[in-house]
C-alpha positions, 0 to 999 in steps of 0.5 A, a space after each residue: 629820631 624815634 619820636 619823630 618817625 612815630 609823629 610822621 606815622 600818625 600824621 600819614 595815618 589820619 592823612 590817608 584814613 581821611 582820604 579813604 573815609 571821604 570815598 567810602 562814605 560817598 559810597 555809603 550814601 548809595 549803599 544806604 539807598 540801596 539797603 533801606 529802599 531797594 532791598 526791602 521793597 524787593 524782598 518779602 518779610 520771610 525773604 528779608 529775615 533770612 538775609 542776615 542768617 544766610 550771610 552769617 552762614 556764608 561768612 563762617 564758612 569763609 573763616 578759613 579764607 579770612 584767616 589765610 587773608 590775614 595771615 598773608 597780609 600781615 606778612 605782606 606788610 612786613 615785606 612791603 615795609 622792607 622793600 622786599 617786593 620779590 617777596 610780596 610777588 611770591 605771597 600773592 601768587 601763592 595766597 591767590 591759589 590757597 584761596 581758590 582751594 579754600 573756596 572749593 572746599 567751603 562750596 563742598 561743605 555748603 552743599 552738604 549743610 544746605 538742606 538743613 540750613 533751609 529747613 532751620 531757616 524757613 526759606 525753600 531758597 536753596 540757590 540763595 544759600 550757595 549764593 550766600 556762601 560764594 558771596 562770603 568766600 569773596 568778601 574774605 578774598 577780596 581784602 587780601 588784594 585790598 591789603 595789597 594795596 594798603 601795604 604798598 601805600 596805594 589809598 588812592 586806589 583803594 578809594 577808587 575801589 570804594 567809589 566804583 563798588 557802590 554803583 555796581 551793587 545799586 545796579 545789580 540789586 535793581 535789576 536782579 531783586 525783582 527777578 530773582 528775589 533772595 538769590 538776586 540779593 546775594 548775586 547783588 552783593 557780589 557785584 561791589 566785591 568783583 569791582 574791588 577785585 578787578 580795580 585791585 588786580 589792574 593796579 597789581 598786575 605789573 607787580 604779579 608779573 615781575 620775578 617772585 620769590 618764595 623766601 616767605 616760605 621759610 617763615 611758613 612755621 611762624 605763620 602757620 602758629 600765627 594762623 592757628 592763634 588768629 583762627 581761634 579768634 575768628 572762629 570764636 567770633 564767627 561762632 557768635 555771629 551765626 549763633 545770634 543770626 540764627 536766634 533772631 531768625 529762628 525764635 522770633 516772628 518773621 516780622 520781627 526778623 525782618 524788622 531786625 534787618 531793617 534796624 541794622 541797616 541804620 545800625 551798622 553806620 556806627 561801623 562806618 568810621 571804624 572801618 575806614 580807620 581799621 583799614 589804614 591802622 592794621 598796615 600802619 600797626 604792623 609797619 610800627 611793629 617791624 620798626 620796633 615803635 609803639 602803635 597804641 596811640 593810633 589804636 586808642 584814637 580809633 577806638 575812642 573815636 568809634 565809641 564817641 562816634 556810635 554814641 552820637 549817632 545813637 542819640 541822633 537815631 533816637 529822635 529821628 528813626 521813628 518819624 524816618 521809618 514813617 516816611 520811607 516806604 520800605 521801612 513803614 511796615 517795621 516803625 513800631 520797632 524804630 525806637 530800638 534802632 538807637 539801642 542796637 547802634 550802641 551794640 554794634 558801636 561797642 563790638 566795632 570798637 573791640 574788633 578794631 582793638 583786635 585787629 591792631 593786637 593781631 597786627 602786632 602778633 599779640 593774642 593775649 586778647 583770646 583768653 577773654 574773647 573766646 569764653 565770651 563768644 562761647 557763652 554769648 553763643 550759648 545765651 542766644 540759642 538756649 534762652 527763650 527770648 521771643 521778642 526783638 526787645 529781648 533779643 537786643 538785651 542779649 546782644 548789648 549785654 554781651 557786647 558790653 561785656 566784651 568791651 569791659 574786658 578790652 578796656 581792662 586789656 588796654 589799661 593793663 597794657 598802659 601800666 606795663 608800657 609805664 613800668 617799662 619806661 621807668 625801668 
């Protein structure tokens, strides 16, 4: 019986993943046009190179809101699996209120840090910093309502949100980049998030209006412990990401930091498949954990699909990016850096596959990965900020080195867990 249930779980996972994949990849085609044509044409080298570090700063301030989203999402999935929809209502209402509190705190911190941030990033665009924080907070908040759709199995609504978000981003960027430059970029980034939020709330509104139960608060101590451990991992990752983004902006010439931005738009295509699978994997892993079932096969499928897909994409970019950069008007100035695109794609692939492993572990409340993730993140941050890498190639060597070290640790972690399952079966 357990075997047949697990088989249905896997079939449902891949079917919903395929549905969401088709919708999200259709949206990504338009997002690619936005990122590779509109943005490089609308921003000069100095502004283009500031995009990623400002984004990383906003993402770092959004970590508490993101952890809140993860904690509530997991409890939300568990309540939905058990059919406790009054608890789902109470969770959503309380989570929305708590997110608004985090929004106010993060905006206050950003106001204090903005003069230093603009100086270190060599940009006078203080409004862009505030908008980057707002965009980052919204990006941390939206997954909360999207996870409610996941928990309720409304993958059609998730697909619709993805399809509608891409045109909203394109239209906003086309309108605002010529008018407001870097500030217009971050305003444009909020457009797809606002669309996703509107779609999710429209679907969830009937649920939010019903009777709510705050019975989940009895689990608050356990949720706080879970959130603390998830927060440690999220803060470590955010610190490493911000250190890398700041090093790229601060240590490299503006042309190289802008070139990195353009290369990263291609390299992040390697995360598309994983982002889709990860969105479906989390609620399925929570559901499997609630039923006492193993979801390692699902996790392994996602992990190796991402590694294989990223490796193939890197080979494709190795051949296609140099001539493609010369043809695209926004990318032509960065054509000398094009051969490095395949190298960056491999680094992004490794990080994305590891992130899927960590998301699966979070879903099941297994935080043993923190034993190696935190030291690696702190060590990587120190390397980015201390080593005098003055070339784009040198910086990519560091990015790949830290990604490879993390992947080796994840592989060892997976092998250890497999051996433990084997011993448990024999017992």
